C-alpha positions, 0 to 999 in steps of 0.5 A: 326575043322581042322589043328593045334590049333590056337595060342593065342597071347599077344600083348603089348599096351599102354592106351588111356585116352579117353576111359571112357564109356559115360554111360551104358558101351558104348564108342562112337567116330568118326569111324576114331579113332576106325579104324585108331588109333593103338589098340584103339578098342582092348584096349577097348574090352580087358577092357570090357572083363577084367571087367568080373570076371575071374571065371565068364568069363572062359567058359561063353556065350556072345552075339555079334551084330551090327547095320551093320554100316561101320567097324562093320564086321572088329570090329566083327572079332576082338571081336571074336578073343579076346573073344576066347583068353580071355576064353569065351566059346561060342559066339552067333552072328546074321547072317552077324553080325546083331542084334538089341539092343533089340534082344541082350537083349532078347537073353542074357536073354533067354540063361542066357548069361554073357553079350553082346557086341553091335557094334553101335553108335545108331542114329548117322551117319555111314560111314567112316566119321561117328560115331562108338561105342561099348556098353556092356550089362550085364547079365540082358540084360541091359546096364552096370551100372555105377559101371561096366562102372567105372571098364572098364574105370579104366582098360583102363587107365592102360592096358599094353597088350591084348589077341587075336587069330589073325588067327581065322576066322569065316563065319558070313553068315553061320547059325549054329555052328563053333568050333575052337581048341585053344592052351592051351585050354581044350575045343573048342571055339564055335561060333553060327550064328543065325537068327537075328529075330527068338528068339526076334520074339518068345518073341513078340508072347508071349506078343501080340495078333498077330491075332488082329494085323493081322486082323487090317493090313489085314482085310476088314477095313485094316489099311495102314501103312508105316514103315521106317527102315532108312537103319539100323538094323531094316529092317529084323525085319520089313519085318519078323514081320510086313510083313511076320508074321502080313500080312502087304503088302511088300511095307509098309516097306521102306529103309529095306536094312541095309547099312554101311552108312545108305544110307547117311542119319542120322538114327534118327527117328524124324521130322528132319531126317525121312522126307521121312516118314513124306512126305509120311504120309502127303499125307493122304494115310496111317493111321499109320507111324513109323520109327526106329533108326540104332540099333532099340531101338528108334522109332517115331509114326505118324498118318494120314496126318503126325500127330506127336506123341511126345515121351512123349505123346507116353509113356503116351498113351501106359501107359494108354492103357496097358490093350490092351496088353495080357502080361499086362493083365496077369501080371499087372502093378507095376509102371512107370519110366521116365527120368527127361527131359521127360514130366510129362504126364506119371505122370497123368496116373500113378496117375489115375492108382494108381501106382508109377512113378519113375523119373530118370536120362537119361540112360536105366541102371537106369530103369533096376535096377527098373525093376529087383526089380519088381518096374517098368513095363513101362519106357520111355525117351524123346529121342524116347525110350520106353520099358517094363520089357520084356527086359532091353532095350528100344524097338522100334518095341515093341512100334510100336506093342503096338500102333497097338494093341491099334488101333486094340482094340479101333478102332480109329486112332492115332490122335483120340487116342491122342486127347482123351488122352489130353481131359482126362489127359490134354496136356503137351507141350515139347520142345527139342533143339539138339546141334550137333557137338559142341566142348567139351569145348563149351558144358562145358561152356554151362552147367556151365553157365546153372547150375550157373544160376539155382543155384543162389538164386537170380534167384528165383523170377525173372520175364520174359515177353513174350508179355503181359504175365509176368512169375516169376521163382518159382523153380530151381534145379540141378537134382540128383537121389537116386536109391530106390533099392540100395541107389546109388546117381547120381548127376548133371544129369540135370538143372531144370528151367522154360522154359522161363529162359532156352529159354533165356539162349539158345538164349545167347548160340546161340550168343556165339557159332555162330551156331544152331544145328537141333531143334526138337520141340515136 
């Protein structure tokens, strides 16, 4: 600390009407909006910080990380300057601003921080023409619950000013502590730059048998793996955990340098976008493949010759084999959770294990409540997200280590494990259509028409013919969720209808919109 205290300024501003978090305290918009609209980012950051009660905010510790996408460094600087001005006492930030979403959750829980701010737009493209996002995680390490998101939105609609220390500068590349004297503050503001992997890696060591995984990857019957970080945040994690710690050859990991535009690619781990990995796996050289999204919470699993494991099947296989993981052998399994769109493959496993399964709306915040109450040990979504109660976020690398543990314990390949699972529990088929870049007005009409279709009583009993087969509609529903922990009711979360009816409506949507988004069949 040198020189005069850094001034704290109050800057007048005006509200934006479109800063409602989309769930879990997150705001995701085109990068140009954050970068170009006056005070757009400061407004939302101030709304997030003001949502924390003043007595909890003063002198508290928060965690800040990003997936490394374009505008992250500039945004991190603004977050730091505003956190200091708003009375935050200490920030923990990953070196170069990098921290995966699971690592942020891990650090929040480890140091008992008040929360964390993650600069990510998840699996969306980066770069100046891509997407940017800000996500707020609360003190349990998980996404903000709806009551907090609503509070943030209400503040954003009436905001008149924000506090900032524009002269405060930090060095994101230098590990260690940096302290700053601020005007009218009794204690210095502290920033600690930490290795982005170390704390998270220490947690993984307590969950898995690293010796067993290392033997799998380095022993005489070495499993050759191929892991694609898709130029997102996971590059340093893949190299340090899978290569340095567990002995996988360095060339097992590809696209491990985080890039602001993700190499011009879409950092979404599915068959549409992870084509480099898929083609490599089809050659038969590798027995196991995995890919991660930009912020490291989603993943995809492939077996030899490109055998694809759907996210719903992956969740069910993991659930059926939790005894392969020391963590679960020690603490047991309390229950499972899945989002409503996820297939019921998990339910079959839960029934055989005599544990409850909770069906929730999409959004990890619903699982966090179940895990905090001790009801749930493993959760997953059809959007390639899986995690357990070791964190309050989905965790892509954790899921990959679970799969490697299962392979090591069962001494079988990916395809053999999945086919054995189908033979025991039955096979569940699942289909997903992604519509990207649609105008909000179009999406409104799509959902309005679907809901009208499934809630019309005359729809029950209607018949649809596919070839020589005739199917009748037996049940439809507009899904709502009653949280078993606090009784909170969340309505209009999804429409439930026979697949043939949804397919019919989708074909009509194709005709109406005149376009088809990328389609993922799982």
